[in-house]
C-alpha positions in Angstrom: 7.0 -16.3 -19.9 6.5 -16.1 -16.2 8.4 -14.9 -13.6 6.7 -16.6 -10.2 7.7 -14.4 -7.7 10.7 -13.3 -9.5 8.4 -10.9 -11.6 9.8 -8.4 -9.9 6.9 -7.1 -7.9 8.2 -7.9 -4.9 12.2 -6.9 -5.7 10.8 -2.8 -6.5 9.9 -0.6 -3.8 7.6 1.5 -5.9 6.3 -1.2 -8.4 5.1 -3.2 -5.3 0.8 -3.9 -5.8 0.5 -2.4 -2.5 1.0 1.5 -3.2 2.5 2.4 -0.4 5.6 0.0 1.5 5.1 1.4 4.4 1.4 -0.2 4.6 3.2 -4.5 4.6 4.2 -5.4 8.3 7.3 -5.8 10.0 8.9 -6.1 12.8 11.6 -3.1 13.3 10.9 0.7 12.5 12.2 3.1 10.2 14.0 4.3 13.3 15.2 0.7 14.2 17.1 0.5 12.0 18.4 3.9 11.8 19.8 3.5 15.7 21.4 0.3 14.8 23.3 2.4 11.5 22.8 6.2 11.7 20.2 7.4 10.0 23.0 9.0 7.4 23.9 5.8 6.7 20.7 4.4 5.9 19.0 7.6 3.6 22.7 6.6 1.6 21.3 2.1 1.9 17.9 3.7 0.9 18.5 6.3 -2.3 19.5 3.8 -5.5 18.6 7.1 -7.7 21.8 9.3 -5.7 18.6 12.3 -5.8 18.1 12.7 -2.3 14.3 12.0 -2.6 12.4 11.5 0.2 9.2 9.5 -0.8 11.4 7.5 -2.1 13.7 6.9 0.3 10.8 6.6 2.9 9.7 4.3 1.3 12.9 1.4 0.6 13.2 1.3 4.0 9.2 1.0 4.4 10.0 -2.2 1.3 14.0 -3.6 3.3 11.4 -3.5 6.4 8.0 -6.0 4.8 11.2 -8.2 2.9 12.8 -8.2 6.9 9.5 -9.3 8.8 9.2 -11.5 5.3 12.7 -13.0 5.8 12.0 -13.5 9.3 9.0 -15.7 9.0 9.6 -18.1 6.8 12.8 -19.0 8.5 11.0 -19.6 11.2 8.3 -20.9 10.4 7.5 -24.4 11.1 10.3 -23.6 14.8 8.6 -23.9 18.3 7.1 -20.9 17.9 3.9 -19.1 16.2 4.8 -16.5 13.6 4.1 -13.4 12.7 4.4 -13.0 16.2 1.6 -10.7 16.6 3.8 -8.5 19.3 7.9 -9.1 19.0 10.0 -9.2 21.9 13.1 -6.8 21.7 15.1 -9.6 20.4 13.6 -10.1 17.4 12.6 -6.6 16.2 16.4 -5.7 16.9 16.6 -8.8 14.5 14.7 -7.8 12.1 16.5 -4.0 12.4 19.8 -5.9 10.9 18.3 -7.4 8.3 16.6 -5.0 7.2 20.1 -3.3 7.2 21.8 -5.7 5.3 19.0 -6.1 2.6 19.4 -2.0 2.2 23.4 -1.9 2.1 23.0 -5.2 -0.4 20.6 -4.0 -3.0 22.5 -0.1 -2.7 25.5 -2.7 -5.1 27.6 -1.0 -2.4 31.3 -3.2 -2.8 33.9 -3.1 0.3 37.5 -2.6 -0.4 39.5 -5.8 0.7 40.5 -8.5 0.9 39.4 -11.1 0.2 36.3 -8.5 -0.6 34.4 -9.3 1.9 30.8 -8.1 3.0 30.8 -4.4 6.2 28.1 -5.5 6.9 28.3 -9.6 7.0 29.1 -9.4 11.0 24.9 -8.5 11.4 24.0 -10.9 8.6 25.8 -13.6 10.3 24.1 -12.8 13.2 21.0 -13.6 12.1 21.0 -15.8 11.1 22.8 -17.3 15.0 19.7 -15.8 16.3 17.4 -17.6 13.7 19.3 -21.1 14.0 19.3 -21.2 17.9 15.9 -20.3 17.8 14.9 -22.9 15.9 17.3 -25.4 17.9 15.7 -24.3 20.6 18.3 -22.6 22.6 17.2 -18.8 22.7 13.6 -18.8 24.4 11.7 -15.7 23.2 9.9 -14.6 26.0 5.7 -13.5 26.2 6.7 -15.6 22.4 3.2 -18.0 21.6 4.5 -21.2 21.1 3.7 -23.2 17.6 1.7 -26.8 18.6 3.7 -29.3 17.2 2.0 -32.4 17.6 -1.3 -33.3 17.0 -4.3 -32.7 19.2 -6.2 -35.6 20.9 -10.1 -35.4 19.5 -11.8 -36.9 22.1 
């Protein structure tokens, strides 16, 4: 029985078809994620085995960055800009770093104590979603990015 995209190959950093998840493309870097959330938090969220294995943590952060890259591209595909971005501007990098942090936090399985329960990083996810919607609606312009061709070319 085929599980399609949910075969686990895209969701397990160390079982990825790419030998090193850090070889996958990303808009943001680990330093970008750590600047937003703190290096200690990022390391905790990426350490699924609680063994402080630096190589596993690094691979997990790379995996989250690559997943964020794929998510941004998939959501912005068909919009006013050509994706993937060849040289993303600061806003794209920031939003990709935010989303990578959310992915790490989510996959760590952390449950926040609140009534009603609210994900501690939900505001960051909301910021990313709002950014994407605004880009797609043309309300946010990404300077330096190539516009996608949205109408058929005239052939003479």
